[in-house]
KEBAVO-253632 format. One record per residue (C-alpha): residue number from 1; x, y, z. Coordinates in steps of 0.25 Angstrom, whole numbers, plus 5000, padded with zeros to 4 digits. Last residue first. Layout:
<nodes>
<node n="NUM" c1="X" c2="Y" c3="Z"/>
...
</nodes>
This chain:
<nodes>
<node n="177" c1="4928" c2="5015" c3="4886"/>
<node n="176" c1="4941" c2="5021" c3="4892"/>
<node n="175" c1="4938" c2="5031" c3="4902"/>
<node n="174" c1="4949" c2="5042" c3="4904"/>
<node n="173" c1="4960" c2="5044" c3="4915"/>
<node n="172" c1="4965" c2="5058" c3="4918"/>
<node n="171" c1="4976" c2="5064" c3="4912"/>
<node n="170" c1="4987" c2="5065" c3="4921"/>
<node n="169" c1="4998" c2="5058" c3="4912"/>
<node n="168" c1="5012" c2="5053" c3="4914"/>
<node n="167" c1="5015" c2="5057" c3="4929"/>
<node n="166" c1="5030" c2="5060" c3="4929"/>
<node n="165" c1="5026" c2="5076" c3="4929"/>
<node n="164" c1="5019" c2="5074" c3="4943"/>
<node n="163" c1="5024" c2="5087" c3="4951"/>
<node n="162" c1="5019" c2="5091" c3="4965"/>
<node n="161" c1="5027" c2="5080" c3="4970"/>
<node n="160" c1="5040" c2="5086" c3="4965"/>
<node n="159" c1="5050" c2="5075" c3="4967"/>
<node n="158" c1="5052" c2="5072" c3="4952"/>
<node n="157" c1="5055" c2="5060" c3="4942"/>
<node n="156" c1="5048" c2="5050" c3="4950"/>
<node n="155" c1="5054" c2="5038" c3="4940"/>
<node n="154" c1="5064" c2="5031" c3="4948"/>
<node n="153" c1="5057" c2="5018" c3="4952"/>
<node n="152" c1="5058" c2="5022" c3="4965"/>
<node n="151" c1="5054" c2="5036" c3="4963"/>
<node n="150" c1="5041" c2="5030" c3="4956"/>
<node n="149" c1="5037" c2="5021" c3="4967"/>
<node n="148" c1="5040" c2="5031" c3="4976"/>
<node n="147" c1="5031" c2="5042" c3="4969"/>
<node n="146" c1="5020" c2="5031" c3="4969"/>
<node n="145" c1="5020" c2="5025" c3="4985"/>
<node n="144" c1="5020" c2="5041" c3="4986"/>
<node n="143" c1="5006" c2="5042" c3="4979"/>
<node n="142" c1="5008" c2="5053" c3="4969"/>
<node n="141" c1="5002" c2="5068" c3="4971"/>
<node n="140" c1="5003" c2="5080" c3="4966"/>
<node n="139" c1="4990" c2="5083" c3="4957"/>
<node n="138" c1="4982" c2="5078" c3="4969"/>
<node n="137" c1="4976" c2="5065" c3="4976"/>
<node n="136" c1="4983" c2="5054" c3="4967"/>
<node n="135" c1="4977" c2="5041" c3="4966"/>
<node n="134" c1="4973" c2="5030" c3="4974"/>
<node n="133" c1="4966" c2="5017" c3="4966"/>
<node n="132" c1="4959" c2="5007" c3="4974"/>
<node n="131" c1="4956" c2="4993" c3="4970"/>
<node n="130" c1="4967" c2="4992" c3="4960"/>
<node n="129" c1="4967" c2="4978" c3="4953"/>
<node n="128" c1="4982" c2="4978" c3="4948"/>
<node n="127" c1="4982" c2="4969" c3="4935"/>
<node n="126" c1="4992" c2="4957" c3="4935"/>
<node n="125" c1="4982" c2="4949" c3="4930"/>
<node n="124" c1="4981" c2="4940" c3="4943"/>
<node n="123" c1="4977" c2="4953" c3="4950"/>
<node n="122" c1="4984" c2="4963" c3="4956"/>
<node n="121" c1="4980" c2="4969" c3="4969"/>
<node n="120" c1="4974" c2="4983" c3="4974"/>
<node n="119" c1="4976" c2="4995" c3="4978"/>
<node n="118" c1="4981" c2="5007" c3="4967"/>
<node n="117" c1="4990" c2="5018" c3="4969"/>
<node n="116" c1="4989" c2="5028" c3="4960"/>
<node n="115" c1="5001" c2="5039" c3="4954"/>
<node n="114" c1="4997" c2="5047" c3="4941"/>
<node n="113" c1="4998" c2="5045" c3="4927"/>
<node n="112" c1="4984" c2="5040" c3="4923"/>
<node n="111" c1="4975" c2="5049" c3="4933"/>
<node n="110" c1="4966" c2="5045" c3="4945"/>
<node n="109" c1="4963" c2="5057" c3="4954"/>
<node n="108" c1="4947" c2="5056" c3="4953"/>
<node n="107" c1="4951" c2="5043" c3="4959"/>
<node n="106" c1="4947" c2="5030" c3="4953"/>
<node n="105" c1="4933" c2="5022" c3="4955"/>
<node n="104" c1="4932" c2="5008" c3="4955"/>
<node n="103" c1="4937" c2="4998" c3="4947"/>
<node n="102" c1="4953" c2="4997" c3="4946"/>
<node n="101" c1="4962" c2="4988" c3="4936"/>
<node n="100" c1="4977" c2="4992" c3="4935"/>
<node n="99" c1="4988" c2="4985" c3="4926"/>
<node n="98" c1="5002" c2="4989" c3="4932"/>
<node n="97" c1="5014" c2="4995" c3="4924"/>
<node n="96" c1="5030" c2="4995" c3="4929"/>
<node n="95" c1="5039" c2="5005" c3="4926"/>
<node n="94" c1="5034" c2="5019" c3="4927"/>
<node n="93" c1="5026" c2="5015" c3="4941"/>
<node n="92" c1="5013" c2="5012" c3="4932"/>
<node n="91" c1="5000" c2="5010" c3="4934"/>
<node n="90" c1="4989" c2="5006" c3="4925"/>
<node n="89" c1="4975" c2="5007" c3="4921"/>
<node n="88" c1="4960" c2="4999" c3="4921"/>
<node n="87" c1="4949" c2="5005" c3="4927"/>
<node n="86" c1="4936" c2="5001" c3="4929"/>
<node n="85" c1="4925" c2="5009" c3="4936"/>
<node n="84" c1="4913" c2="5005" c3="4923"/>
<node n="83" c1="4908" c2="5011" c3="4912"/>
<node n="82" c1="4920" c2="5011" c3="4903"/>
<node n="81" c1="4931" c2="5003" c3="4907"/>
<node n="80" c1="4942" c2="5013" c3="4912"/>
<node n="79" c1="4955" c2="5014" c3="4908"/>
<node n="78" c1="4968" c2="5021" c3="4912"/>
<node n="77" c1="4981" c2="5015" c3="4906"/>
<node n="76" c1="4985" c2="5028" c3="4897"/>
<node n="75" c1="4994" c2="5034" c3="4908"/>
<node n="74" c1="4999" c2="5024" c3="4917"/>
<node n="73" c1="4994" c2="5026" c3="4931"/>
<node n="72" c1="5005" c2="5029" c3="4940"/>
<node n="71" c1="5009" c2="5020" c3="4950"/>
<node n="70" c1="5005" c2="5012" c3="4964"/>
<node n="69" c1="5001" c2="4999" c3="4968"/>
<node n="68" c1="4994" c2="4996" c3="4982"/>
<node n="67" c1="4994" c2="4982" c3="4986"/>
<node n="66" c1="4983" c2="4970" c3="4987"/>
<node n="65" c1="4986" c2="4957" c3="4984"/>
<node n="64" c1="4976" c2="4949" c3="4974"/>
<node n="63" c1="4987" c2="4944" c3="4965"/>
<node n="62" c1="5000" c2="4942" c3="4971"/>
<node n="61" c1="5011" c2="4954" c3="4969"/>
<node n="60" c1="5018" c2="4955" c3="4959"/>
<node n="59" c1="5032" c2="4958" c3="4961"/>
<node n="58" c1="5040" c2="4965" c3="4950"/>
<node n="57" c1="5029" c2="4969" c3="4943"/>
<node n="56" c1="5020" c2="4975" c3="4954"/>
<node n="55" c1="5033" c2="4982" c3="4960"/>
<node n="54" c1="5033" c2="4989" c3="4947"/>
<node n="53" c1="5018" c2="4993" c3="4947"/>
<node n="52" c1="5022" c2="4997" c3="4962"/>
<node n="51" c1="5018" c2="4993" c3="4974"/>
<node n="50" c1="5011" c2="4999" c3="4987"/>
<node n="49" c1="5008" c2="4988" c3="4998"/>
<node n="48" c1="4993" c2="4986" c3="5003"/>
<node n="47" c1="4992" c2="4985" c3="5018"/>
<node n="46" c1="4976" c2="4984" c3="5022"/>
<node n="45" c1="4977" c2="4969" c3="5023"/>
<node n="44" c1="4987" c2="4968" c3="5033"/>
<node n="43" c1="4983" c2="4981" c3="5042"/>
<node n="42" c1="4974" c2="4972" c3="5050"/>
<node n="41" c1="4984" c2="4962" c3="5053"/>
<node n="40" c1="4996" c2="4971" c3="5055"/>
<node n="39" c1="4985" c2="4980" c3="5066"/>
<node n="38" c1="4983" c2="4966" c3="5072"/>
<node n="37" c1="4996" c2="4963" c3="5073"/>
<node n="36" c1="5000" c2="4975" c3="5079"/>
<node n="35" c1="4990" c2="4975" c3="5089"/>
<node n="34" c1="4995" c2="4960" c3="5094"/>
<node n="33" c1="5009" c2="4965" c3="5095"/>
<node n="32" c1="5005" c2="4978" c3="5104"/>
<node n="31" c1="4995" c2="4969" c3="5114"/>
<node n="30" c1="5006" c2="4958" c3="5113"/>
<node n="29" c1="5018" c2="4970" c3="5118"/>
<node n="28" c1="5009" c2="4976" c3="5127"/>
<node n="27" c1="5006" c2="4963" c3="5134"/>
<node n="26" c1="5019" c2="4960" c3="5135"/>
<node n="25" c1="5024" c2="4974" c3="5141"/>
<node n="24" c1="5013" c2="4973" c3="5152"/>
<node n="23" c1="5016" c2="4962" c3="5156"/>
<node n="22" c1="5030" c2="4965" c3="5158"/>
<node n="21" c1="5027" c2="4977" c3="5165"/>
<node n="20" c1="5018" c2="4970" c3="5173"/>
<node n="19" c1="5028" c2="4960" c3="5176"/>
<node n="18" c1="5038" c2="4970" c3="5180"/>
<node n="17" c1="5029" c2="4978" c3="5189"/>
<node n="16" c1="5027" c2="4965" c3="5197"/>
<node n="15" c1="5042" c2="4963" c3="5198"/>
<node n="14" c1="5044" c2="4977" c3="5203"/>
<node n="13" c1="5031" c2="4976" c3="5214"/>
<node n="12" c1="5039" c2="4964" c3="5219"/>
<node n="11" c1="5035" c2="4950" c3="5218"/>
<node n="10" c1="5040" c2="4942" c3="5228"/>
<node n="9" c1="5049" c2="4931" c3="5224"/>
<node n="8" c1="5045" c2="4917" c3="5228"/>
<node n="7" c1="5054" c2="4909" c3="5237"/>
<node n="6" c1="5056" c2="4895" c3="5235"/>
<node n="5" c1="5059" c2="4886" c3="5247"/>
<node n="4" c1="5072" c2="4882" c3="5249"/>
<node n="3" c1="5074" c2="4867" c3="5245"/>
<node n="2" c1="5075" c2="4857" c3="5256"/>
<node n="1" c1="5088" c2="4850" c3="5258"/>
</nodes>
């Protein structure tokens, strides 16, 4: 009893088209996955998370971990070392305060009592070492993250973005010798 010889199925045009589509889909998915991985890997170093002073006190980030910190500059906290570009001040979300040290040029519109966002990291002494200071760009602006944080704290008292009544002091900082 001999077995019947196996017959190979004929390759039709339809089966070839199906196979090509499958290869195209698999190749496209592979390329898309690789591109997504490369973009996310490149962005990993550039992504910084925003925190407010209360979040820093509740859950302290690791020393040296880069993140953005936002709040209001505490009135009366600003000091500048004479003859240098070294500044010390504090920011608050009206619940907690964080001490800040910054070396460099401050934006012209930097003022005590206004909203700012800082980029930098905490050191071992719980002092935020800012590498960049972002201040409001006109008289009516407060960074969205700061407004959201103040609203979350229940401190934001007006919805009129043109009013800054809740900001304690608009005086320019003075140099302390």
